[in-house]
N, C-alpha and C positions, 0 to 999 in steps of 0.2 A: 338839459340833456340828461342829467342824473335825476333819479326820482327824489321827491321831497323828503325821503327818509334821510338823505345826507344833510338836508337843511336843519334837521332837528338833532344832529349829532353832537351838538354842544352839550355833552352829558352834564352831570351835576344838575344844579337847579336852574341852569341857564337855557332859555329858549332862544336859539340862535338861527341865523340864516347864513352861515359861513360859505356854503358851497352853492347855494342857489339852485336854479333849475326847476323843472317841473316833472311831475311823475308821468312816466309813460303809461299808456292805457294797458290794463291787464288783459291779456289774451290767453285763451285756452289753446295750448298746443296739443296736437295729437300725441297720444302716448306711443312711445317707441318701444320696441322690444327691449327687455332688460339686458343691458350690457354694461360691463364695468367701464367707467369713464377713465381715460388715461390720467395718470397722476400729473398734477401741474408741474411745470418745469421751474426750478429755482431761478430767481431773477437776480441780476447783478445789483447789489445794493451799494449805495455811495454814502459816505459820511456827510451829514448835514450838520452844520454848527450855527447856532444862534448866539452871538455874543450878547445881544440885547436880552434875550430870554435866559441866558446863562445855562444852556444845555447843548448837548450834541447827541445825535442819534443816527443810525443807519436807515436809509430809505431808498426806494428804487428810483428816485428822481428828485428834482428840486420842488419843494412844496410852495404853494402860494400862501402868502401872509395876508391876514386880514385882522382887523380889530373892531371891537364894538363895545359900547358902554351899555350895561344892562342894569335894570333895577331889580334887586332881589332882597328880600327880608328888610325892606325899607332903606336900603343903601344902594348907591351907584358903584358898580364894579367894572373896571376896564378889563376886557378879556381879549387875548391875542390868540389867534389860531394859525397853525401851519398845516395846510391841508394838501394832500396829493391824491387825486382820484386815479385809479387804475382799473380799467375794464369795468367790472361790475362791483368794484370795491373801493375802499379808500383807506388811507393812512392819515392820522390826525394827531397833532400835539397841540393841546390847549393849555394856556396858563392864565392865572389871574391872581392878583394880590388882594388879600383881605386886610382890613385895618388891623394893625398889630394888637390893639387893645382887645379886639374880639377874639383873636386866636389865643392870646395869653390867658384869657379867662375861660376858654372852652376846652373840653376834652378832645384831643386830636382824633380819637377813634370815632367820636360823634360827628366830627366834620367829615371824615372819610365815609361814614355811614350815609350822611346826607348827600355827598357827592355820588356815591353808588346808587342810592335809592332814586335821587332826582334824575340821574342819567338813564336808568332803566325805565323809569316812568315816562320820560320824554319820548322814548322810542317804543314804548309798549313792549319792552323786552322782558324775558324771564331769566332769572339768575340760574345758571347751571352749576357753577363752582366759584368759590372765593377762597383766597388764602391771604392771611395777613403777612406782609413782607416789610422789609426795610431797605432803604437806599442811603448809604453813608450815615447811618444812624437815625434817619428820618422815617416816620411811619408811612406805610403804604398798603395798597390792596392790589391783588392780581385777580381779575374778575373775568369769567367766561359767561356769556349770555347768548340767548337765541331770541330772534324776533322774526315776525312775519309781516311783510308789507305787500299789499296788493297781490297776495297769493304766492309771493316769493319768500323763501326762507333765507335768513341771514345769520351768520355767526359773528359775534363781537368778542374781541379780546381787548381788555381794558386794563391799564395800569394807572393807578392814582397814587400820587405822593404829596404829602404835606411837608414842605420844606420851609421852616420858620412860618412866615405868613403867606407863602406862595403855594398855590395848588397847581400841580402839574397833572395833566391827564393825557395819556397816550391811548390811542385806539386804532385797531384795525377792524374794519367792517368788510365782510365778504360773503358771497354766496358760498355755502359749504364746498370746500375743495378747490375753489377758484384761485385763491392765493395760497401758495405752498406753506404748509405748517412751519417749515424751516425758516421761511422769510418772516413769518409772523413772530416766531420766537426770537429771531435775530433782531428785529425791530424793537420789541419790548425789552429784551435783555441788554441791548446796546445803549440804552438811555444812560447818559452820563451828565452829572452836574458839573458846571464850570464855575470857577471862582471869579 
């Protein structure tokens, strides 16, 4: 049902098929007279908590959980996704644990760079803006990017956090203006680490 753009949304260096589906055929729609599109209406968001994933976040519904083991950089990594598709967009939280020995010897900023670069490359996206951030003293990135798939433009808002040896990745993917900016901000800003 959703295009295969969602299937490669496991950003970082992970090539994943979390949402499945096939791409709809690209069709050329007749050009309509230029009119301002109505602003999207805010959606009621609900608190989603994952005790297993040790996080909580506000989302517009209950996400589907999926897991996969991927081979990357010569090691097997278990990845868990919480994905919620909405209209022509999706909300996603992904997490994976790296071996502690690798994280202890690596620069956290280089790990975040790799997650950002791998994610953008996986979806052929272009970086628009990036800010270094922190969550509870742990390093992170706030990334905005653009991508075009089968003639449709998408905006991506991504937050990445390295919490000890766990990488958390939050993302909203939407056609521009389809998911209200306030909903996107509430989602990424609401992310909370649980003990």
